[in-house]
C-alpha positions in Angstrom: 135.0 71.7 112.7 132.1 69.4 113.4 131.2 71.3 116.6 131.2 74.6 114.7 128.9 73.2 112.0 126.6 71.9 114.8 126.6 75.4 116.3 125.7 77.1 113.0 123.0 74.5 112.4 121.6 75.1 115.8 121.4 78.8 115.2 119.8 78.3 111.9 117.3 75.9 113.4 116.5 78.4 116.2 115.8 81.2 113.7 113.6 78.9 111.5 111.7 77.5 114.5 110.7 80.9 115.7 109.5 81.8 112.2 107.6 78.5 112.1 105.8 79.3 115.4 105.1 82.9 114.3 103.5 82.0 110.9 101.5 79.2 112.5 100.1 81.5 115.2 99.2 84.1 112.5 97.4 81.6 110.4 95.4 80.2 113.3 94.7 83.4 115.4 95.5 86.2 112.9 92.1 87.9 113.0 91.7 87.4 116.7 95.1 88.9 117.3 94.0 92.0 115.3 90.8 92.2 117.4 92.8 92.0 120.7 95.1 94.8 119.6 92.3 97.0 118.2 90.1 96.6 121.3 92.9 96.8 123.8 93.9 100.4 123.3 91.2 102.0 125.4 93.8 103.0 127.9 97.6 102.8 128.1 97.7 99.8 130.5 95.3 97.6 128.6 97.2 98.5 125.4 100.5 97.5 127.2 98.8 94.2 128.2 97.5 93.5 124.7 101.0 94.1 123.3 102.4 91.6 125.9 99.8 88.9 125.1 100.0 89.2 121.3 103.8 89.2 121.2 103.9 86.4 123.7 102.0 84.3 121.1 103.8 85.6 118.0 107.3 85.6 119.7 108.1 88.7 117.7 107.6 92.4 118.5 108.3 93.1 114.8 105.3 91.1 113.8 103.2 92.9 116.4 104.4 96.2 115.0 103.3 95.2 111.5 99.8 94.3 112.8 99.2 97.4 115.0 100.6 99.8 112.4 97.9 98.7 109.9 95.3 100.4 112.1 97.0 103.8 112.2 96.7 105.1 108.6 92.9 104.9 108.7 92.3 106.4 112.1 91.3 103.3 113.9 93.9 104.1 116.6 96.3 107.0 117.2 100.1 106.8 116.9 100.4 107.3 120.7 98.1 104.3 121.3 100.2 102.2 118.9 103.3 103.1 120.8 101.6 101.9 124.1 101.1 98.5 122.4 104.7 98.4 121.2 106.1 99.0 124.7 104.1 95.9 125.7 105.3 94.0 122.7 108.9 94.6 123.8 108.1 93.2 127.3 106.3 90.2 125.6 109.4 89.1 123.7 111.3 89.3 127.0 108.8 87.0 128.7 109.1 84.5 125.8 112.9 84.5 126.2 112.5 83.9 129.9 110.2 80.9 129.3 112.6 79.3 126.8 115.6 79.9 129.1 114.5 77.1 131.3 115.4 73.5 130.5 112.6 72.2 128.3 114.5 69.3 126.8 112.0 66.9 128.3 109.2 68.6 126.4 110.8 69.0 122.9 110.4 65.4 121.8 106.8 65.3 122.8 106.0 68.6 121.1 107.7 67.6 117.8 106.1 64.1 117.7 102.5 65.4 118.5 103.0 68.3 116.1 104.1 66.1 113.2 101.1 63.7 113.9 98.7 66.6 113.8 100.3 68.2 110.8 100.2 65.1 108.6 96.9 63.6 110.0 94.9 66.8 109.7 96.6 68.3 106.7 94.9 71.3 105.3 92.9 72.0 108.4 93.2 74.3 111.5 94.6 71.4 113.5 97.5 71.1 111.0 98.4 74.7 111.8 98.3 73.9 115.5 100.7 71.0 114.7 102.9 73.5 112.9 103.1 75.6 116.1 103.9 72.6 118.2 106.7 71.5 115.8 108.2 75.0 116.0 108.1 75.1 119.8 109.7 71.7 120.0 112.4 72.7 117.5 113.2 75.8 119.5 114.0 73.7 122.5 115.9 71.2 120.4 117.9 74.0 118.8 118.9 75.4 122.2 120.1 72.0 123.3 122.2 71.7 120.1 123.7 75.2 120.6 124.4 74.5 124.3 126.1 71.2 123.6 128.1 72.5 120.6 129.3 75.5 122.6 130.3 73.4 125.6 132.5 71.2 123.4 133.9 74.1 121.4 135.1 76.1 124.4 137.2 73.2 125.5 139.5 73.8 122.5 142.5 76.1 123.3 142.1 78.1 120.1 138.5 79.0 120.9 139.4 79.9 124.5 142.1 82.2 123.2 139.8 83.8 120.8 137.1 84.4 123.5 139.6 85.9 126.0 140.9 88.2 123.3 137.4 89.8 122.8 137.4 93.4 123.8 134.7 94.3 126.4 133.8 97.4 124.3 130.1 98.2 124.7 129.8 99.9 121.3 131.2 97.0 119.4 129.2 94.5 121.5 126.0 96.5 120.6 127.0 96.5 117.0 127.3 92.7 117.0 123.8 92.5 118.6 122.3 94.8 116.0 123.8 92.9 113.0 122.7 89.5 114.4 119.1 90.7 115.1 118.7 92.1 111.6 120.2 89.2 109.8 118.3 86.6 111.9 115.0 88.5 111.7 114.6 87.9 115.4 115.9 89.5 118.5 114.5 86.6 120.5 116.9 84.2 118.7 119.8 86.5 119.5 118.9 86.7 123.2 118.5 83.0 123.6 121.7 82.3 121.7 123.6 84.8 123.9 122.1 83.3 127.1 123.2 79.8 126.0 126.8 81.0 125.3 126.9 82.7 128.7 125.7 79.5 130.4 128.4 77.5 128.7 131.0 80.0 129.9 131.8 81.2 126.3 130.9 84.9 127.0 131.4 87.2 130.0 128.4 89.1 131.3 129.5 92.5 130.1 129.8 91.5 126.5 126.5 89.5 126.6 124.6 92.4 128.0 126.0 94.7 125.3 124.9 92.2 122.7 121.4 92.1 124.2 121.2 95.9 124.1 122.2 95.7 120.4 119.6 93.1 119.8 116.9 95.4 121.1 118.2 98.1 118.8 118.3 95.7 115.9 114.7 94.6 116.4 113.6 98.3 116.2 115.8 98.8 113.1 114.4 95.7 111.5 110.8 97.0 112.0 111.9 100.3 110.4 113.3 98.5 107.4 110.2 96.3 106.9 107.9 99.3 107.0 110.1 101.6 104.9 107.9 101.1 101.8 104.7 101.9 103.6 103.0 105.2 104.2 104.3 107.7 106.8 101.5 106.7 109.3 102.8 103.1 109.3 106.5 104.0 109.4 106.0 106.3 112.4 104.9 103.4 114.6 108.3 101.6 114.0 110.1 104.9 114.2 108.5 105.9 117.5 109.3 102.5 119.0 112.9 102.8 117.7 113.2 106.2 119.4 112.2 104.7 122.7 114.8 101.9 122.3 117.6 104.3 121.3 117.0 106.5 124.3 116.8 103.6 126.6 119.9 101.8 125.2 122.2 104.8 125.1 121.1 105.9 128.6 122.0 102.5 130.0 125.0 101.5 127.8 127.7 103.5 129.7 126.9 101.7 133.0 126.7 98.1 131.8 130.3 97.3 132.6 129.8 98.7 136.1 126.9 96.5 137.2 127.1 93.4 135.0 128.7 91.2 137.6 126.5 92.4 140.4 123.4 92.0 138.4 124.3 88.4 137.4 125.0 87.6 141.1 121.7 89.2 142.1 119.6 87.0 139.7 121.0 83.9 141.3 121.2 80.5 139.6 117.5 79.9 138.9 117.2 82.5 136.1 119.7 83.1 133.3 121.2 86.6 133.9 121.1 87.5 130.2 117.4 86.8 130.0 116.8 88.6 133.3 118.7 91.6 132.0 116.7 91.6 128.8 113.4 91.5 130.7 114.5 94.1 133.2 115.6 96.5 130.4 112.2 96.3 128.6 110.2 96.6 131.9 112.2 99.8 132.7 111.7 101.0 129.1 107.9 100.4 129.4 107.7 102.2 132.8 109.8 105.1 131.6 108.0 105.8 128.4 104.4 104.8 129.0 103.5 108.3 130.0 105.5 110.0 127.2 104.1 108.4 124.1 102.4 111.6 123.0 105.7 113.7 122.7 107.4 110.7 121.1 104.6 110.4 118.6 105.0 114.2 117.8 108.8 113.6 117.4 108.2 110.7 115.0 105.8 112.8 113.0 108.4 115.6 112.8 111.2 113.1 111.8 108.9 111.5 109.1 106.5 114.1 107.9 103.7 113.2 105.5 104.5 114.3 101.9 102.2 117.1 100.6 100.5 115.5 97.6 96.9 115.1 96.6 95.8 111.5 96.4 93.9 110.5 93.3 90.7 108.5 93.4 92.4 105.7 91.5 95.4 105.4 93.8 95.3 102.2 95.9 94.7 103.2 99.6 95.0 100.0 101.4 97.4 97.6 99.6 100.1 97.6 102.2 103.2 95.8 100.8 104.5 95.1 104.4 101.3 93.1 105.1 102.2 90.6 102.3 104.5 88.8 104.9 101.3 88.0 106.8 98.7 86.5 104.5 95.7 87.1 106.8 96.6 90.8 107.0 97.2 91.0 103.3 93.8 89.6 102.5 92.2 92.2 104.8 94.1 94.9 102.9 92.9 93.5 99.5 89.3 93.3 100.8 89.4 97.0 101.9 90.8 98.0 98.5 88.0 96.0 96.8 85.5 98.1 98.8 87.3 101.2 97.5 86.8 99.9 94.0 83.1 99.2 94.8 82.7 102.8 95.9 83.9 104.0 92.5 81.6 101.6 90.6 78.6 102.9 92.6 79.5 106.4 91.5 79.5 105.2 87.9 76.2 103.5 88.4 74.7 106.7 89.7 75.7 108.4 86.5 73.1 106.5 84.4 69.9 107.9 86.1 71.6 111.3 86.1 72.1 111.1 82.4 68.6 109.9 81.7 67.2 112.8 83.9 69.4 115.7 82.8 70.8 114.7 79.4 74.0 116.4 80.4 76.8 115.4 78.0 79.5 115.8 80.7 78.3 112.7 82.5 79.9 110.4 79.9 83.4 111.9 80.5 83.0 111.6 84.3 81.9 107.9 83.9 84.8 107.2 81.6 87.3 108.6 84.0 85.8 106.6 86.8 86.0 103.4 84.7 89.7 104.1 84.1 90.1 104.4 87.9 88.2 101.1 88.5 90.4 99.3 85.9 93.5 100.7 87.6 92.4 99.4 91.0 91.4 96.1 89.5 94.9 95.6 88.1 96.5 96.7 91.5 94.3 94.3 93.5 95.0 91.5 91.1 98.8 92.0 91.3 98.6 92.3 95.1 96.7 89.1 95.4 99.1 87.3 93.1 102.0 88.1 95.6 100.2 86.3 98.5 101.6 82.8 98.9 98.6 80.5 98.3 100.4 77.7 100.2 100.5 79.9 103.3 96.8 80.3 103.4 94.4 78.2 105.5 91.4 76.7 103.7 89.2 79.6 104.9 91.7 82.2 103.8 92.1 80.5 100.4 88.4 80.7 99.9 88.5 84.4 100.9 91.3 84.9 98.3 89.1 83.4 95.6 86.1 85.5 96.7 88.0 88.7 96.6 89.5 88.1 93.1 86.0 87.0 91.8 84.3 90.1 93.2 87.0 92.5 91.9 86.6 90.9 88.4 82.8 91.4 88.7 83.3 95.0 89.6 85.6 95.7 86.7 83.0 94.1 84.3 80.2 96.2 85.9 82.3 99.3 85.3 82.7 98.4 81.6 79.0 97.7 81.2 78.1 101.0 82.8 80.4 102.9 80.5 78.8 101.2 77.5 75.3 102.1 78.7 76.2 105.7 79.2 77.8 105.9 75.8 74.8 104.3 74.1 72.3 106.6 75.8 74.3 109.7 74.8 74.9 108.6 71.2 71.4 107.1 70.5 69.1 109.5 72.3 70.6 112.7 73.5 72.7 113.6 70.5 69.9 112.6 68.2 67.3 114.5 70.2 65.3 111.4 70.9 63.6 110.4 74.2 62.0 107.3 75.7 58.2 107.3 76.2 57.1 108.2 79.8 56.0 104.6 80.6 59.2 103.2 79.1 61.5 105.6 81.1 59.6 104.8 84.3 60.2 101.1 83.7 63.9 101.7 83.0 64.3 103.8 86.1 62.5 101.3 88.3 64.6 98.4 87.0 67.8 100.5 87.5 66.8 101.4 91.0 66.4 97.7 91.8 69.9 97.1 90.3 71.4 99.8 92.5 69.7 98.3 95.6 71.0 94.8 94.7 74.5 96.2 94.2 74.5 97.7 97.7 73.2 94.4 99.1 75.8 92.4 97.1 78.6 94.6 98.6 77.2 94.0 102.1 77.1 90.2 101.4 80.7 90.4 100.2 81.8 92.0 103.5 79.5 90.3 106.1 79.1 86.9 104.5 75.6 86.8 105.9 73.7 83.8 104.6 70.2 85.4 104.9 71.3 88.4 102.8 72.9 86.1 100.3 69.7 84.1 99.9 67.7 87.3 99.6 70.0 88.5 96.8 69.5 85.3 94.9 65.7 85.7 95.3 66.1 89.2 93.9 67.9 87.7 90.9 64.9 85.7 89.7 62.5 88.5 90.5 64.8 90.9 88.5 64.7 88.5 85.5 60.9 88.2 85.6 60.6 92.0 85.8 63.0 92.4 82.8 60.8 90.1 80.7 57.7 91.9 81.8 59.1 95.3 80.8 60.4 93.9 77.5 56.9 92.6 76.7 55.4 96.0 77.6 57.8 97.7 75.2 56.8 95.3 72.4 53.2 96.1 73.1 53.9 99.8 72.8 55.7 99.1 69.4 52.5 97.5 68.1 50.6 100.8 68.9 53.2 102.6 66.7 54.2 105.0 69.5 56.8 107.3 67.8 59.2 107.5 70.8 59.0 103.7 71.4 59.9 103.0 67.7 62.8 105.5 67.7 64.3 104.1 70.9 63.3 100.5 70.6 66.8 99.0 70.0 68.4 100.9 72.8 65.4 100.2 75.2 65.8 96.4 74.7 69.6 96.7 74.9 69.4 98.5 78.2 67.0 95.9 79.7 69.4 93.1 78.6 72.5 95.0 80.0 70.7 95.5 83.3 69.9 91.8 83.6 73.6 90.9 82.9 74.8 93.4 85.4 72.5 92.1 88.0 73.8 88.6 87.4 77.3 89.8 88.0 76.2 91.5 91.3 74.4 88.3 92.5 77.4 86.1 91.8 78.9 87.0 95.2 75.9 85.3 96.9 76.7 81.8 95.5 80.0 81.6 97.4 78.3 82.5 100.6 75.4 80.1 100.3 77.8 77.3 99.2 79.9 77.9 102.3 76.9 77.6 104.6 75.8 74.5 102.8 79.2 72.9 103.3 
């Protein structure tokens, strides 16, 4: 019973350790991995190579699928290019399994010790995440040792030997076991390493082990399909296309596994575990077979999962991918893009003010109100999305980015409300009462508002680029804007003293507008403080 508990504990530790390494790599290299994938799709072989490299680091083709699929909906890469990367990702997991199949027991203690020291000593820094990765790598090796020793002791029992010999060498059942294990453990890598360890201990024959490996490959594809099921069709098709490749490969090979299993094991020799070698060989053949046929597979995936015919509304979130929540760095990127979508709507609202002042068209107010409702809807969606990101999983830089996004989306929502108030006041207090601003007054209002629009665009650029020079320029504009507002308020009071009819009739609104503009400009400039503070630190 004790040996069985040790085996179960070893399996659980193996699954947890692979998760630990994957999350650590994403936190340290998340953005760089995205850049490698996005830049590596210029041709099929570089895409294949980038998939191998990224998955070699992440130790999960499913995680690579989630990253690469985020580029497809917005046209950054095509579905065919994403499938090139996924073929490389499958090879990458095989190479990781090959590396861990060697005896690394001498290294596990050193990795765990150095990882713990880094994690505790440099807590909250990039080095602590590197420590997290080292701990995970050490635990993988330790888990494999525990599994190997527990299995060796268990198979000495007569009851266990009888149970193993009674297993049917039925390929469909073996594949089903592999699928279930891969889906439940969230890792085909863990299943392959476990199977390889059981074979080394003499607990499984090669035929059954190879069937489980084929099932693990299918399970990994099914898992990616499950994880992307709530995403849009463009994202789902990446996982679906990769699953199609795996299904075709698995079912083409499955009928012949029993015929060549023993010969393949003998051919690999004693240096490489036959199970790991089979896993690598299968994915290499899969990559070679389908690298030239991703275009028809992409068309098949599009046919199997067609895009629903429905018009997207302006206030529908476009970029808040629920799948990305599992990877905080990706989720923050989605939230930032949605915030820019919100900023686009706010800019359309802002452009309604000079239009109303120029044309006096009553329909402007309704359009601005509808846009403000859309801005509010996006604000609530972004806020809810950000609340679902684990703050504990964020690095200090990502945590600051989280704060900046929520601060800017709040500022945008308040800008929308202020713009709606301005449009309502202009319509109610001038247009409907047939009043107008004096020429000198409207010129000052338009000039100040043009400066406000310019600052808004600069503020959005600062939010995206984090450029310190632009941030300082925006803060300089804030003081200049305030001085200009005071000057125009004084000019207006001077016109009142001359008893100009239009100035008297619109005086209250005129001063309110100048004050509103100043408050809106302060909201816009607030984004610069975070950037300048970061550079000062």
